[in-house]
C-alpha positions as CSV (number, residue, x, y, z in Angstrom):
1,M,35.3,-26.8,9.8
2,S,32.4,-26.1,7.5
3,E,33.3,-25.0,4.0
4,A,33.1,-21.2,3.5
5,V,31.1,-20.1,0.5
6,Q,33.1,-18.1,-2.1
7,T,31.8,-14.7,-3.1
8,L,32.2,-12.2,-5.9
9,E,32.7,-8.6,-5.1
10,G,32.0,-5.4,-7.1
11,W,31.7,-1.8,-6.1
12,Y,31.9,-0.5,-2.5
13,A,28.8,0.9,-1.1
14,L,28.0,3.7,1.4
15,H,24.5,4.3,2.7
16,D,24.6,7.8,4.3
17,F,21.4,8.6,6.3
18,R,20.9,12.2,7.5
19,M,18.4,14.4,9.2
20,I,17.9,18.1,8.3
21,D,18.5,20.5,11.2
22,W,15.3,22.4,10.5
23,N,15.8,24.9,13.3
24,A,19.2,25.9,11.9
25,W,17.8,25.9,8.3
26,H,14.9,28.2,9.3
27,A,17.4,30.5,11.2
28,A,19.6,30.8,8.1
29,T,19.3,33.9,5.9
30,P,17.8,33.5,2.4
31,Q,21.2,34.0,0.9
32,E,22.7,31.2,3.1
33,R,19.9,28.8,2.1
34,K,20.3,29.7,-1.5
35,H,24.1,29.1,-1.5
36,A,23.6,25.8,0.4
37,T,21.0,24.6,-2.1
38,E,23.1,25.5,-5.1
39,E,26.0,23.6,-3.5
40,L,23.8,20.6,-2.9
41,N,22.7,20.7,-6.6
42,T,26.3,20.8,-7.7
43,F,27.0,17.6,-5.8
44,L,24.0,15.9,-7.2
45,S,25.0,17.0,-10.7
46,D,28.6,15.8,-10.2
47,W,27.4,12.4,-8.9
48,Q,25.1,12.0,-11.9
49,Q,28.1,12.6,-14.2
50,I,30.1,9.9,-12.5
51,E,27.1,7.6,-13.0
52,N,26.9,8.6,-16.7
53,D,30.6,7.8,-17.0
54,K,29.9,4.3,-15.4
55,L,32.5,5.0,-12.7
56,G,29.9,4.6,-9.9
57,S,26.3,5.2,-9.1
58,T,24.1,7.2,-6.7
59,A,20.6,7.0,-5.4
60,V,18.9,9.8,-3.4
61,Y,15.7,9.1,-1.4
62,S,13.7,10.9,1.3
63,I,13.0,8.7,4.3
64,V,9.6,8.3,5.8
65,G,9.4,8.4,9.6
66,Q,11.7,9.8,12.3
67,K,14.9,7.7,11.6
68,A,16.2,10.1,9.0
69,D,15.1,12.7,6.4
70,F,17.1,11.5,3.4
71,V,19.7,8.9,2.3
72,F,22.5,9.0,-0.2
73,M,23.4,5.6,-1.4
74,Q,26.7,5.7,-3.2
75,L,28.6,3.0,-5.2
76,R,32.3,3.5,-6.1
77,E,35.2,1.4,-7.2
78,T,37.2,1.9,-4.0
79,L,36.8,2.7,-0.3
80,E,39.0,5.8,-0.8
81,E,36.6,7.2,-3.3
82,L,33.7,6.7,-0.9
83,N,35.7,8.4,1.8
84,D,36.6,11.3,-0.5
85,L,33.0,12.0,-1.6
86,E,31.8,11.7,2.1
87,N,34.4,14.2,3.3
88,A,33.8,16.6,0.4
89,F,30.1,16.7,1.2
90,N,30.7,17.1,4.9
91,K,32.7,20.2,4.1
92,S,29.8,21.8,2.2
93,S,27.6,24.5,3.5
94,F,24.5,22.3,3.0
95,A,26.0,19.5,5.1
96,A,26.3,22.0,8.0
97,F,22.5,22.0,8.2
98,T,22.3,18.2,8.4
99,I,22.8,15.7,11.2
100,P,24.3,12.2,10.3
101,V,22.1,9.6,12.0
102,Y,23.2,6.3,10.5
103,S,25.6,5.0,7.9
104,Y,26.4,1.6,6.4
105,V,29.6,0.5,4.7
106,S,29.6,-2.6,2.5
107,I,30.4,-4.0,-1.0
108,V,28.2,-5.3,-3.7
109,E,28.3,-9.1,-3.4
110,L,27.2,-12.1,-5.3
111,S,27.3,-15.6,-3.8
112,S,28.6,-18.7,-5.5
113,Y,25.5,-20.5,-4.2
114,L,23.8,-19.3,-7.4
115,A,26.8,-19.4,-9.7
116,K,26.5,-20.8,-13.3
117,P,28.7,-23.9,-13.6
118,G,31.6,-23.6,-16.0
119,V,31.2,-19.8,-16.5
120,D,34.1,-17.4,-15.7
121,P,32.4,-14.5,-13.8
122,A,34.9,-12.0,-15.3
123,D,33.7,-12.9,-18.8
124,D,30.0,-12.8,-17.9
125,P,28.4,-9.4,-18.8
126,E,25.3,-10.2,-16.7
127,I,27.4,-10.9,-13.6
128,Q,29.6,-7.8,-14.1
129,A,26.5,-5.7,-14.5
130,R,25.2,-7.0,-11.2
131,L,28.6,-6.4,-9.5
132,K,28.8,-2.8,-10.8
133,P,25.2,-1.8,-11.1
134,T,23.5,1.4,-12.0
135,L,21.2,2.0,-9.1
136,P,17.5,2.0,-10.1
137,K,15.6,5.3,-9.8
138,A,12.4,3.5,-8.8
139,K,9.8,5.5,-6.8
140,H,10.7,3.8,-3.5
141,I,13.6,2.3,-1.6
142,C,13.8,-0.1,1.4
143,F,17.1,-0.8,3.2
144,Y,17.8,-3.1,6.1
145,P,20.9,-4.9,7.5
146,M,20.8,-8.6,8.4
147,N,22.8,-11.5,9.9
148,K,22.7,-15.2,9.6
149,R,22.0,-16.6,13.1
150,R,24.7,-18.4,15.0
151,E,22.9,-20.0,18.0
152,G,22.7,-23.6,19.0
153,N,21.2,-25.8,16.3
154,D,20.4,-22.7,14.3
155,N,24.0,-21.9,13.5
156,W,24.2,-21.2,9.8
157,Y,27.9,-21.4,9.7
158,M,28.0,-24.9,11.0
159,L,25.8,-26.3,8.3
160,P,27.3,-28.4,5.5
161,A,27.8,-26.4,2.3
162,D,25.3,-28.5,0.3
163,D,22.6,-27.9,2.9
164,R,23.2,-24.1,2.7
165,K,23.3,-24.2,-1.1
166,T,19.9,-26.1,-1.2
167,M,18.3,-23.6,1.2
168,M,19.6,-20.6,-0.6
169,R,18.4,-21.8,-4.0
170,S,14.9,-22.2,-2.4
171,H,15.2,-18.7,-0.9
172,G,16.2,-17.2,-4.2
173,M,13.2,-18.7,-6.0
174,I,10.9,-16.5,-3.8
175,G,12.8,-13.4,-4.9
176,R,12.5,-14.4,-8.6
177,T,8.7,-14.3,-8.3
178,Y,9.1,-10.6,-7.8
179,A,11.2,-10.1,-10.9
180,G,10.1,-6.9,-12.6
181,K,8.5,-5.7,-9.4
182,V,11.4,-5.4,-7.1
183,K,15.1,-4.8,-7.8
184,Q,17.4,-6.1,-5.1
185,I,21.0,-5.1,-4.4
186,I,22.8,-7.3,-1.8
187,T,26.0,-5.8,-0.2
188,G,28.3,-7.8,2.0
189,S,29.6,-6.2,5.1
190,V,31.4,-8.9,7.1
191,G,34.4,-7.1,8.5
192,L,33.2,-3.8,7.1
193,D,30.3,-2.9,9.4
194,D,28.2,-4.2,12.3
195,W,26.0,-6.5,10.3
196,E,26.9,-9.2,7.8
197,W,24.8,-8.0,4.8
198,G,22.9,-4.9,3.7
199,V,19.8,-5.4,1.6
200,T,18.5,-2.6,-0.6
201,L,15.2,-3.0,-2.4
202,F,13.8,-0.7,-5.1
203,S,10.2,-0.7,-6.4
204,D,7.6,1.5,-7.9
205,D,5.1,0.0,-5.4
206,P,6.1,0.0,-1.7
207,L,3.6,-2.7,-1.0
208,H,5.9,-5.1,-2.8
209,F,8.5,-4.6,0.0
210,K,6.0,-5.8,2.6
211,K,4.8,-8.8,0.6
212,L,8.3,-9.9,-0.4
213,V,9.8,-9.7,3.1
214,Y,6.8,-11.3,4.7
215,E,6.8,-14.2,2.2
216,M,10.5,-14.8,2.8
217,R,9.9,-14.9,6.6
218,F,8.3,-18.3,5.9
219,D,11.3,-19.7,4.1
220,E,13.7,-21.7,6.3
221,V,16.6,-19.5,5.6
222,S,14.8,-16.5,7.2
223,A,12.6,-18.4,9.6
224,R,15.5,-20.2,11.3
225,F,18.6,-18.2,10.4
226,G,17.6,-14.6,9.7
227,E,18.2,-11.7,12.0
228,F,17.2,-8.2,10.9
229,G,18.1,-4.7,11.8
230,D,16.1,-1.5,11.4
231,F,14.2,-0.9,8.1
232,Y,14.4,2.4,6.3
233,V,11.8,3.1,3.6
234,G,11.5,6.2,1.4
235,N,10.6,8.0,-1.8
236,L,12.7,9.0,-4.7
237,L,14.3,12.5,-4.5
238,T,15.1,14.0,-7.8
239,P,17.1,17.3,-7.7
240,E,13.8,19.2,-8.2
241,K,12.1,17.3,-5.4
242,F,15.1,17.8,-3.1
243,T,14.9,21.6,-3.7
244,K,11.2,21.5,-3.0
245,L,11.8,19.5,0.2
246,I,14.1,22.1,1.7
247,T,12.2,25.2,0.5
248,V,10.8,27.1,3.4
């Protein structure tokens, strides 16, 4: 049996993608739309306070294309908290005008492939900040799920641990060239959702998403072992921009 890599886990994550039922929204009375908008803004305000208190974090983005209209990315300490906030929002009047189209459940993960020797992760402020991050409020977001391939000679999980470590270090060096340009949050989802990892990228320039993902396709880890799901790309939604989005 090949040696399993050890991982560090932080906050649980929920990516909640939704479409707006524009027909129902247009058919609603101005008073109904006003009440729903106020309720939405209350949720956004409450989530911001949770982030201010460092008990979780939230990112809100519109989605470009027909896959969804917007996404809430939520980080919380427990799965119960994620479930509670999801259920609370589903009971709101604004949620009645939305259609859930995709969700992803995972947990912020760091791999020991890149661990610092001799350092206790619990005592490392840098590691703790990465396990329980404040989500960036960059102009753009890119999310996609991925697997490591398990086919024939390209079976990641049958490779010796040292080989995997060497390739992941090379893979990580590509990401480091985008430091300051792209912020990456890796969430593990083995046993939690249909894919093995979720990758969420944040940047003020969406072209960096294309260049980073393209460059990584030439790295052996992606070229031989990477399998990717759908990509979701969008723009930052501040409360003011969200109100503008739904104003008719």
